[in-house]
C-alpha positions in Angstrom: 110.0 113.2 108.5 107.7 111.3 106.4 107.1 110.8 102.8 105.1 108.4 100.8 107.6 105.6 99.5 107.8 105.4 95.8 109.8 102.5 94.4 111.5 103.3 91.1 113.6 101.2 88.5 117.3 101.7 88.9 118.1 103.1 85.5 121.6 104.7 85.4 122.0 108.3 84.4 125.1 109.9 83.0 127.4 111.3 85.9 129.6 114.6 85.4 132.3 112.7 87.5 134.8 110.2 86.3 135.1 107.0 88.5 138.2 106.2 90.7 140.1 103.0 89.2 140.1 100.5 91.9 142.6 98.1 90.3 141.1 94.6 91.2 143.2 91.4 90.6 143.2 90.3 86.9 141.8 86.8 87.0 144.1 85.8 84.1 147.1 86.4 86.5 145.7 83.6 89.0 146.6 80.9 86.2 142.8 79.7 85.7 141.7 78.1 82.5 139.3 80.1 80.2 136.9 79.1 77.9 138.2 80.4 74.4 134.9 80.4 72.7 131.2 79.6 73.3 129.8 78.9 69.8 126.7 77.8 71.1 126.0 81.5 72.3 126.6 83.7 69.2 126.5 87.0 71.1 128.7 85.5 73.9 131.6 87.8 73.0 129.5 91.1 73.9 129.1 89.7 77.7 132.6 91.1 78.8 131.4 90.7 82.5 131.6 86.9 81.6 135.0 87.1 79.9 136.6 90.3 79.4 139.1 90.3 76.5 139.3 93.9 76.2 136.3 94.2 73.7 134.6 97.4 73.0 131.3 95.6 72.3 129.7 98.5 70.5 131.3 101.6 72.5 134.2 103.9 71.5 136.4 102.8 74.3 137.4 99.3 75.2 137.2 97.5 78.7 140.4 96.1 80.6 141.3 92.4 79.5 140.8 90.1 82.6 138.4 92.4 84.6 135.3 90.2 84.9 133.4 88.0 87.2 136.2 85.4 87.2 133.8 82.4 86.7 135.3 80.3 83.9 137.0 77.6 86.3 133.4 77.4 88.0 131.8 76.7 84.7 134.5 74.2 83.7 133.8 72.2 86.7 130.1 71.9 85.7 128.3 74.7 88.1 125.4 76.3 86.3 122.9 77.2 89.2 120.7 74.1 88.4 118.4 73.5 90.9 118.5 77.0 92.3 115.4 79.2 92.0 115.7 82.8 91.6 112.7 85.3 91.8 113.2 88.4 89.6 111.2 91.0 91.6 110.6 93.7 89.0 108.6 94.8 86.0 107.6 91.2 85.0 109.6 88.7 82.9 108.9 87.8 79.1 108.8 84.1 80.0 108.5 83.3 76.3 111.9 84.9 75.3 114.0 82.5 73.2 116.9 82.9 75.6 114.9 82.6 78.9 111.9 80.2 78.1 114.0 77.0 78.7 114.8 78.4 82.3 111.5 79.7 83.3 110.1 77.8 86.1 106.3 77.3 85.4 103.7 76.0 88.3 102.5 78.9 90.1 105.9 80.0 91.6 105.4 83.7 90.0 103.5 86.4 91.5 101.1 88.8 89.4 100.4 91.8 91.6 97.6 92.8 89.1 95.6 89.8 90.4 94.0 89.3 93.8 96.0 88.0 96.7 97.6 85.5 96.7 98.8 86.8 93.5 100.2 83.4 92.4 100.7 82.9 88.7 102.1 80.3 86.1 104.1 83.4 84.9 104.1 87.2 85.5 104.9 88.6 82.0 105.2 92.4 81.3 101.9 94.0 81.4 102.7 97.3 79.7 104.9 98.8 77.0 107.1 100.2 79.6 107.6 97.0 81.6 111.1 96.1 79.9 113.4 96.2 82.9 112.6 92.7 84.5 113.2 90.9 81.2 116.9 92.3 80.9 117.6 91.5 84.5 116.5 88.0 84.3 118.7 87.5 81.3 121.9 88.5 83.1 121.0 86.0 85.8 120.1 83.0 83.7 119.8 83.3 79.9 120.0 79.7 78.6 123.5 78.5 77.3 124.3 76.7 74.3 120.9 77.2 72.5 122.1 78.8 69.4 120.7 82.3 70.3 121.8 85.2 72.4 124.4 85.0 75.1 124.1 83.4 78.5 123.5 84.3 82.1 126.0 83.9 85.0 123.8 80.9 86.3 122.8 79.5 83.0 120.7 76.7 84.3 119.1 78.2 87.4 115.4 78.6 87.2 113.5 81.9 86.9 110.3 83.0 88.5 108.8 86.6 88.2 107.3 89.0 90.8 105.9 92.1 88.8 106.0 94.5 91.8 107.1 97.6 90.0 105.1 97.1 86.7 103.7 100.4 85.6 100.4 98.9 86.0 100.5 97.5 89.5 98.6 99.8 92.0 100.0 100.1 95.6 97.3 101.4 97.9 99.5 100.3 100.7 102.5 98.3 101.3 101.2 94.8 101.4 102.4 93.9 97.9 106.0 95.0 98.7 106.0 92.9 101.7 104.4 90.0 99.9 107.2 89.9 97.2 109.8 89.3 99.7 108.1 85.9 100.6 107.9 82.7 98.4 109.4 79.5 97.5 112.6 81.1 96.0 116.4 80.7 97.0 117.4 84.0 95.9 115.4 87.1 95.1 116.8 89.9 93.1 115.4 93.4 93.6 116.8 96.0 91.2 114.8 98.9 92.4 114.7 101.5 95.2 113.7 104.8 96.2 115.4 108.4 95.4 118.5 108.9 97.7 117.9 112.5 98.3 115.6 112.0 101.4 116.0 110.2 104.6 112.9 109.3 106.5 112.4 107.7 110.0 110.2 104.9 109.1 108.1 105.8 106.0 105.0 105.9 108.3 105.6 102.4 109.5 106.4 100.7 106.4 110.3 100.5 106.6 109.8 98.6 110.0 107.4 96.4 108.4 109.5 95.5 105.3 112.6 95.0 107.7 110.5 92.4 109.7 109.6 90.7 106.6 112.9 90.4 105.4 114.1 89.0 108.9 111.2 86.4 108.7 112.5 85.3 105.1 116.2 84.9 106.4 115.0 83.0 109.4 112.5 80.8 107.9 112.8 80.6 104.2 114.9 77.7 102.4 114.1 75.4 105.1 115.7 77.7 107.9 118.9 78.5 105.9 117.4 81.8 104.9 116.4 83.3 101.5 119.1 85.5 99.9 118.0 89.0 99.1 120.1 90.7 96.6 119.2 94.3 96.4 120.6 97.0 94.1 122.3 100.0 95.8 121.0 102.6 93.6 122.2 104.8 90.7 122.2 108.1 92.6 126.0 109.0 92.9 124.7 112.2 91.3 120.9 112.7 92.2 118.5 115.9 92.1 119.0 117.6 95.2 116.0 117.4 97.4 113.5 120.5 96.9 115.3 121.5 93.6 114.1 121.1 89.9 117.5 121.3 88.2 120.5 121.3 90.8 122.2 118.0 91.3 123.8 116.7 94.6 125.4 113.5 95.9 123.3 110.8 97.0 123.9 107.8 99.4 122.6 104.1 99.5 122.1 104.7 103.0 119.6 107.3 102.5 117.2 104.7 101.1 116.0 102.9 104.3 115.1 99.7 102.4 119.0 99.5 102.1 120.0 99.9 105.5 118.8 96.5 107.1 121.4 93.5 107.6 119.3 91.0 105.9 120.2 91.9 102.3 123.3 91.9 100.1 123.5 95.6 98.6 125.4 95.6 95.5 127.3 98.5 93.8 128.1 98.6 90.2 131.4 98.5 88.3 132.2 99.3 84.8 134.6 97.3 82.3 137.7 98.6 83.6 136.9 97.5 87.1 136.2 101.1 88.5 133.2 102.2 90.3 130.5 103.0 87.7 130.0 106.8 87.3 126.3 106.5 88.6 126.9 103.9 91.4 125.6 105.0 94.8 128.2 104.9 97.6 127.4 104.0 101.2 128.7 102.3 104.3 125.7 99.8 103.8 127.4 98.3 100.6 128.3 94.7 100.8 129.9 94.1 97.5 130.5 95.1 94.0 129.5 93.4 90.6 129.5 94.5 87.1 126.8 97.0 85.9 128.5 98.7 82.8 128.4 102.2 81.5 126.2 103.5 78.7 127.3 101.3 75.8 128.4 104.3 73.4 131.4 105.6 75.4 132.1 102.6 77.5 130.7 99.1 77.2 127.2 98.7 78.9 125.6 95.3 79.6 124.5 92.8 77.0 121.3 90.9 78.0 117.9 89.8 76.8 115.3 92.4 75.6 111.6 92.0 75.0 111.0 90.1 71.8 110.5 92.0 68.4 111.4 95.5 67.2 108.3 97.1 68.3 108.9 96.2 72.2 111.5 96.9 74.8 114.7 99.1 74.8 115.9 97.6 71.5 113.5 99.0 68.8 113.6 100.2 65.3 113.0 103.7 66.3 115.6 103.9 69.3 117.3 107.2 69.7 121.0 105.9 70.1 124.2 105.9 68.2 124.4 102.1 69.1 123.1 100.6 65.8 122.7 97.1 67.7 119.7 98.8 69.6 117.9 99.7 66.2 117.8 96.1 65.1 121.2 96.1 63.1 124.6 94.4 63.6 123.0 91.0 63.9 120.1 92.0 66.3 117.6 91.4 63.4 114.7 90.7 65.6 115.7 93.1 68.3 115.6 90.3 71.1 118.6 91.7 72.9 120.1 94.8 74.2 123.8 96.2 74.5 123.0 99.3 76.5 121.5 97.9 79.6 123.2 99.1 82.8 123.2 100.4 86.4 123.3 98.8 89.8 120.2 97.1 88.2 122.8 94.9 86.1 125.3 94.7 89.0 122.6 92.9 91.3 121.5 90.2 89.0 125.2 89.3 87.8 125.7 88.9 91.6 122.4 86.8 92.3 123.7 84.5 89.4 127.0 84.3 91.3 125.3 83.2 94.5 123.4 80.5 92.7 126.6 78.9 91.6 127.5 79.1 95.2 124.3 77.5 96.6 124.7 74.7 93.8 128.1 74.0 95.0 127.1 74.0 98.6 123.3 73.8 99.3 123.5 74.0 103.1 124.9 77.5 103.0 122.8 79.9 105.2 122.3 83.6 104.5 125.1 84.5 106.7 127.2 82.0 105.2 126.9 83.5 101.7 127.7 87.1 103.0 130.8 85.9 104.7 132.2 83.9 101.8 131.6 86.8 99.3 133.3 89.3 101.9 136.2 87.0 102.4 136.7 86.2 98.9 136.3 89.6 97.2 138.9 91.4 95.4 139.7 94.5 97.1 141.7 97.7 95.8 145.0 99.2 96.9 144.6 103.0 97.0 145.4 105.0 100.1 144.6 108.5 101.2 141.3 110.2 100.8 139.0 111.8 98.3 138.0 115.7 98.1 134.5 116.7 97.4 133.6 116.0 93.6 132.0 119.5 93.5 135.3 121.1 94.7 133.4 122.5 97.6 135.8 124.2 100.1 135.6 122.0 103.5 137.1 122.8 107.0 140.6 122.6 106.9 141.6 119.2 108.0 138.7 117.5 107.3 138.4 114.5 104.9 135.3 114.1 102.9 135.7 110.3 102.0 138.2 107.8 102.7 139.6 105.4 100.3 140.5 101.7 101.2 140.2 100.9 105.0 141.4 97.8 106.9 139.3 96.8 109.9 140.4 95.3 113.0 139.4 91.8 111.7 141.4 92.2 108.6 138.7 93.0 106.0 139.3 95.6 103.7 136.4 98.0 103.0 135.6 101.1 100.9 132.1 103.0 100.7 132.4 102.8 96.9 132.9 99.0 96.8 131.7 97.6 99.9 134.3 94.5 100.3 135.4 94.6 96.8 134.6 93.2 93.4 133.0 89.7 93.3 135.3 87.0 92.6 133.1 83.7 91.7 135.6 81.2 91.2 137.2 82.1 94.6 133.7 82.1 96.1 132.6 78.8 94.7 136.0 77.2 95.8 135.4 78.2 99.4 131.8 77.4 99.4 132.7 73.8 98.5 134.6 73.1 101.6 132.9 75.7 103.8 132.3 75.0 107.5 130.8 77.8 109.2 132.1 79.2 112.4 129.9 82.2 112.7 128.2 81.3 115.9 124.6 81.8 116.9 123.0 84.8 115.3 122.2 87.6 117.5 120.8 91.0 117.6 121.6 93.2 120.6 119.5 95.9 122.1 119.9 99.7 121.2 122.5 101.1 123.4 121.8 104.6 124.2 123.8 107.7 124.9 121.2 109.3 126.9 121.0 113.2 126.7 124.1 114.6 125.0 123.0 118.0 123.9 126.6 118.7 122.5 126.8 121.8 120.2 127.9 121.3 116.6 130.4 123.8 115.8 130.0 125.7 112.7 132.5 124.8 110.0 135.2 123.0 111.9 136.8 119.7 111.2 136.4 118.8 115.1 132.7 118.6 115.1 130.7 117.1 118.0 131.8 113.8 119.5 130.3 111.5 121.9 131.0 108.1 123.0 129.1 105.0 124.1 130.7 102.3 126.2 129.1 98.8 125.1 130.3 96.3 127.7 127.7 93.7 127.4 125.9 91.7 125.2 129.1 91.0 122.9 128.9 89.8 119.4 131.1 89.2 116.5 130.0 92.0 114.2 128.1 91.3 111.0 126.5 94.7 110.6 126.5 98.1 112.8 123.4 100.5 112.9 122.9 103.8 114.7 120.1 106.4 115.2 120.8 109.9 116.0 118.7 112.9 117.1 120.2 116.2 115.7 118.7 119.6 115.5 120.1 121.3 112.4 118.2 123.6 109.9 120.4 122.2 107.0 121.4 118.4 107.5 122.7 118.3 104.2 126.0 120.1 105.6 126.7 117.4 108.0 128.7 114.5 107.9 128.4 111.5 110.2 131.2 109.1 111.2 131.4 106.6 113.7 134.7 104.8 115.2 135.0 101.5 116.7 137.0 100.4 119.8 139.8 99.5 117.4 140.1 102.9 115.9 138.5 102.1 112.5 136.5 105.0 111.2 133.5 104.5 109.0 131.8 107.5 107.3 128.0 106.7 107.3 127.0 110.0 105.8 129.2 112.2 103.6 129.1 115.9 104.0 127.4 118.2 101.5 125.0 115.8 100.3 121.5 115.6 98.6 119.4 116.0 101.9 119.1 119.6 100.9 116.1 121.8 102.2 115.7 119.4 105.2 116.2 120.1 108.8 116.8 117.8 111.8 117.5 114.1 112.2 114.4 112.8 114.3 116.0 110.1 116.0 114.3 107.4 114.0 116.5 107.3 110.9 118.8 104.4 110.6 122.1 104.3 109.2 124.2 101.1 108.7 127.9 100.1 108.2 129.5 97.0 107.2 132.9 98.5 107.9 133.3 96.7 111.2 132.8 93.3 109.9 134.3 90.8 112.2 135.2 93.0 115.0 133.7 92.7 118.4 131.1 95.1 119.7 132.5 95.4 123.2 134.3 98.7 123.9 134.1 102.3 123.5 132.3 103.7 120.1 132.4 107.4 119.3 130.1 109.3 116.9 131.2 112.4 115.3 129.0 114.9 113.5 130.9 117.3 111.4 129.3 120.7 110.1 131.2 121.3 106.8 129.6 124.3 105.5 129.1 127.7 107.4 126.3 129.6 108.5 124.2 127.1 110.6 124.9 125.5 113.8 123.1 122.6 115.5 123.1 120.1 118.4 123.7 116.6 118.6 120.8 115.7 121.0 121.4 111.8 121.7 122.3 108.6 119.6 122.0 105.1 119.9 123.9 101.9 118.6 122.7 98.4 117.8 124.8 95.5 116.6 124.0 92.2 114.8 126.3 89.2 114.5 127.5 85.9 116.0 127.8 84.6 119.5 
């Protein structure tokens, strides 16, 4: 399978499904002091993700008090992200914005892809009327604190640069610009964009391998060898247009975007103001962590952040079609410089990027692997047990579970395909970072272990499916990610679920059955699927794949598969 890769801004759409509550720990129950007011930021109270008091903002329903990033202790200790450079890889950033200008880093660190290579620019501002997204992303990361306007970012003294890689006026004749935005003088790069998750490709005609190699170079060489931190939005395709259809909706998966299926990034899912998975947030075994993305602003609070200045630019404009009057230049937003309806994993990623900046300020020597470990170790997990049924109420084979709730793996880490390791917990992450001494070992990537020819028939509409095992007895690592490839002949792969079970008996569902891969046949053997569910386990032992055909009428064959591990030795 091959297609032209088209990046898109991750704008959340309404989902017809209600999110499941995860009941993360309330930060107020931990006894941490909170800041009662922030009078230097007049709109601070709208930023529920920073301090959730149960405010409605402009929505009809309130959030849940205490469900926020849990960062007040970190701020009280003076950590603000100072000295950390964050690239906003997006549509361009309005660097002159009243709540961003003070943190914008001038001097050629930005990239303007309307210029000739090497694209370096003093700033990279929006180039068209539709280039609004990056300015809102930047505000969530590092809007200036205590300056008498707006609110504040998670890291309110971090330095911002801009790369306008998804500006509507940037042309892409090949993939060179996308590769280029992954390198630079930044510490963290926030990438709130992705591809439609209704198609799975083997290598996008060579792009995916080149992009993965570029990210690997970044984590190996940038930050003086400690590695750049790449923060990637998981996608807003919990419900996505079925491939090949102009109207029907299906279930997406972050693993269907191969850019999200490599171990060099932190892939971030979105939470709403009650701590549940946001209605649009893409699931996937490739998720790492969840942060706050909000809902749509009228029903449930969205995210408050910077918008392009003036009531004729951006999302907040006089003629906005919304019931949220703030977006029309009312309710104190006289100049329309802010928006209260931003949302999506586009929001979850930058709030997480801000959290990482606070960690790096507290402990500059952290490597990219250390950051991922600390986030996983300190994340707030949920408590549900049991399984989910298919949201469309589709009849599945007797005894087959469409999705798991929280699992605990053989190393004691909790994991969920909707949340990764759980909700970001800034105070805990920064506290751990300050005294952290790495014990992750030397980074190592194994070869691909192959099953050889299997040719196992996949029975039609049975829970048993087709299974095959690979015994891994050499090149042992303490796992930080597991990837698989498989070759399957089947005329309707949207019917198939793909599961992987570790030697410890832990199961990860990498592809859920009855999904958005409609009108597509066969896995070619080049598609890559990633799972973080086995983090901390050992690679040695027997690994078992299972392919389940969850709808009747079509049969197929598991031809072969292979498995690869990354981690420490």
